[in-house]
Each structure stands twice: as structure tokens, then as C-alpha cells.
N, C-alpha and C positions, 0 to 999 in steps of 0.2 A: 615560537613563544615559548618562552619560560615558564615554567608550571609554578602556578599562583602558589603562595605558600600559605595566602587567607582567603579562606571559601563564604565568607560572608562578613560584609564591611559596613559600617557607617564614616558617611562622607560628611564634614560640616562643613558647610560654603556660608562666611563671611557675605554682608551685602557689597562688600568693595571687589568681592568675583562679578557680581554682576555691574558695577561701573569702570567705565574707559575714562581718558584722559579727559574728557572733553565735561569739563565743569559745570556744564548744567545739562547734562545729563544723567539720569538718575540709574537709568540701564540700557546699555550698550548694545544692542542686539550685534554686532560681529562678537563680544566682548563675550555675551551669552553662549554665541553660535562655539566660540573656543570651547569653552567649558565644558557646551555639551559632546561635543565630540570625544576631548578626553575621558567622558562619562563612558561613553558608548566603546572608546577601547577598552572599560575595564570590564563593562558588562560582556560583549567578546570576547573574554578570558574563562568564562561562565562563573564567573562571581557573582554571589547575590552584592545588592547595592542597595543602602538605605541612604536619605540627603538627608540630613536638618541645614534648613535656609535661616540667614541669619537678616537684616534688613535693616542696615546701617548706611547701605546707600540712598534709604528714606528718609528715614527717622530713629531718631531712639533716645529711651524714653529717659534715660538721666540727663540730654541735653538738654529735654524740653521740658525738663525740672526746674531745671537752673533758670530758665527762661519765664519761668512764673505755672507752667500748666498743671495740676493734681499730678504725683509722679504713678500715682493704680490707674489712672486713667490715661497718662502719657504712655506705661504700658502693655495697656489694652491697643493703645493706635501702632503700638512697633509691633507688637502681632499681628494686626493685619495687616501691616506692612508686608512682612514676611511671608504672607497669600500673596499679593500682587509677584514679590520676586519667583512662588513655587510652580506659579500660572506663566508666569514667561520660561524657567525651564520647561514644564513638561511640553510646551509650546513646541521650541524648540526640540527638544529631545526626539518629539512625535513627528517632527519632519526627519530627522535623519534616521526613520525606523523604527526608535526605542519604545517602547511600550511602559507607561509609567500610569502612576496611580497618585496621586495627591490623597495624606492623610493630616486634617486638622484637630491639634488639640481643643480649635473653638468649633462652635459649631456651624458649619458656613456650606448650609446641604446643597446650595445650587454650585456649587465650585468643589466642594472636597469632600470625599467619606469621612466621617471623624474617626479620631485614631481608633482603634480596636489592633491591641495585639497581633493577636493570634491571624488576624484578617493579615495583616504587614506582613508576617511572616509569610502565609499563604500564597502573597504577591510574587516576594519576594522567590520563591519555591518553584515557581512557575515562570521565573526569568523577568520582572517587572522589576523596574526600580522605582521605589517607595521612595518618595520627596513629604518631607516630614516639614508642614507649617502650625504657626499659633506659639509657638516655644513650647514650655510646658502648662500651660493656658493659666498661667499665675505669673501677677504681678511680682517685681523686684528677683525674677529669675529670669539668670539671661540665656541666649540660645546657645552658649557653650554648656551651660546645666543640663538646657534640656537635650543636646545632641548626645552628653554624658551618659543621661540618664533613659533615651531611650534605644542607644547605643546597650545597656547593661539590659534593658527588657526586651529586645528581640535577640540578643545571645547573640551580639556577630564577635569577630576574633579579636579586630581590632578598632581603635577609632582613628581616624584619618583627618586630621586638623591643617587643613590647607591656609598658606599664608599670601601675600603678595609682594613680590619681588624680594621676601625675606625668606632665605635656605634653610629658615630650620631657628633654633633657641639660644639668643646671644646671651653675654651678661647687661649687652645696654643697647640701644637702640643703633642699628649698624645703619641706620640709615643718616642719622647723624652724628653719629661717632665712630671713625674709622678705624681705630683701635680697640673695638667692641669682639670678644673672645666670643666664637661660637661653640655650643656644645654638643659633641654626636650621642652621648649617652646622659641622661640625667636619670634617677630614681626619684619615686614621688616626693618625698620628703625630704630630696635635693632642692626639687622644684619648690616645693613650700615653703621650705628656710631661706629660700635665695631671695623669693616674690619676685622670681621670675614671672614675667609678663608672657605665659601660653596659656592661659586660659582664669578663669575668675578659681577662686578660692573651692566654693563649693564643686564646685565641676572635677576637679584635682583631686578630693578630697573623694567624690564618689566615684572613681576611677581605681583612687589605690585599693578603699576599702573591698572592690570587686575586682581587681588582679586588672583589669581591664587597660592591655595597652596603647601607646598615644606615641603615632609619627607625626613630627611637624614638622609642615614640607613649604615647598613653593610653589603653590598652585604653578603657576607660566612656568614652569623648568620645564623643559623636553622630556614625556614619556613620563611626568615624575608621579602621577596614579598608578603607572602601570609599574614602575620600578619599585614603588611602596609596596603593592597587593604583592608582588616578586621577592620581595623581603630585602630586597640588594637596603645595599649602604646610601641611603639618601634622608635627608635632613636628619632632624632630632629624633632619636627613639628614648621614651617614656615611660619605665616600668619597673619591676618591683627589684630587680638584679644586682645586684654591687659588680660595677664593674673597675678596673682599674684604667 
């Protein structure tokens, strides 16, 4: 097994990572099982792992606002939905022998610890995967922003942004435009200036200000998480370095 380049990582899982091809299934157990196996592979490399989960498979605050819901209420509902995904992932990881802890930015003491930075770091140092739910605990903040914030707080080496069936950052949606160009590398400013849909601008700015590298890749590609952790050329790398 290759030596891991990164020793502590934060993995951002969107709600799509929990959803299968069945339109009526918000969470597909077989899909979550596959994701859990990939996380176990990373953990078996003696890499400390934290995970921020989204909830777009269940609820989207911005979409609910357009349907008539109050935006703040809708966003809090979305934070609660992330807890559902966190529990599904925790249960699946536990069944394959991966010890986990769920921490939440919202107080849900029956199912999750509160997010406490030093406690989360202690869990990771003991080999536990920490699953972070509840976003930042604030409305109008995406789970991408939560991922960037938690990654910085926990002192990780890299933020791993997973996509489904898209193997990096493109100048257009490759699922709709066959001429879309893939970027192997971008600086933070290039990603911001070109308004590429990597993550929201708040999250990207946080990473830029704190020089946190980002790797965007297809979660479902073979050994994708392992390859990213090993520093292999996969997906799109976003950092502060200018490259030709």
C-alpha cells in the first residue's frame, strides 16, 4: 500500500452520495455501504478522517424557500436532515468495524455529541471517524462552508470534495456539455474569478485565506479516496500555487 501523503483529512459528502438511482429513495443502503467501504479503506491507511455530510437528498433550504417556506426555518430543517444522513453513515460504518462518533452543530443529545473541536481531534487521534452534522449551526450557510470551516478548525491537511459521476472541476457541466474542459489544477483566485461551481464563494474564500488545499474528485471512481490521500493525480487540485 502506498504511503499516505496526508495524515488528517476532511471528506465532504453531499446528499447525493447517499442517494441511489431510484427516484423515490432518499437513502440507498447499498450506495451508503459502498461509501462506507471507501471510507474504511482510507481509515485502514492510518489516516485521521472527519466527514461533513450534506442533506440535498432529503431537503434543500434554498429550494424550500422558493416553495414558500421561511428561509431560516428551511435552513434549520436542512441541518436536521444532515443528522439523518450522519446516522445512516454511522450505522453502516459500524457494521464493517469502523468506530465512529457523530458530532452536531445543533444540540441533539440523544443521537450526537455537540461539536467540540478538541474532542473531535481526540476522537480522530484514537482512530475514530468523526461525522459532523448540522452544518455550521447557522442559516444561510451551506454544508460546503461547514466543511471548509471544520477542516480549518481541525487542522486537516486537505479538504476532499467529492462529486458524483464528475471527475473534477470543468468550465461547464460535463453531463450536459460534451465539450466541457476539465481543469487538473486551479488557484483559488482562478476558481473564484471564473465562478466555477466548485463550492460556494464563502467556503472557497475560507480555504484561500487559510491556504487549505482542495481536491475535487469523483467519489464513485475506483479507489478514489485512497488515490487522493496518496497524493496521486486525481480530479482537480485547488491551491495557491501557480502552475503552467
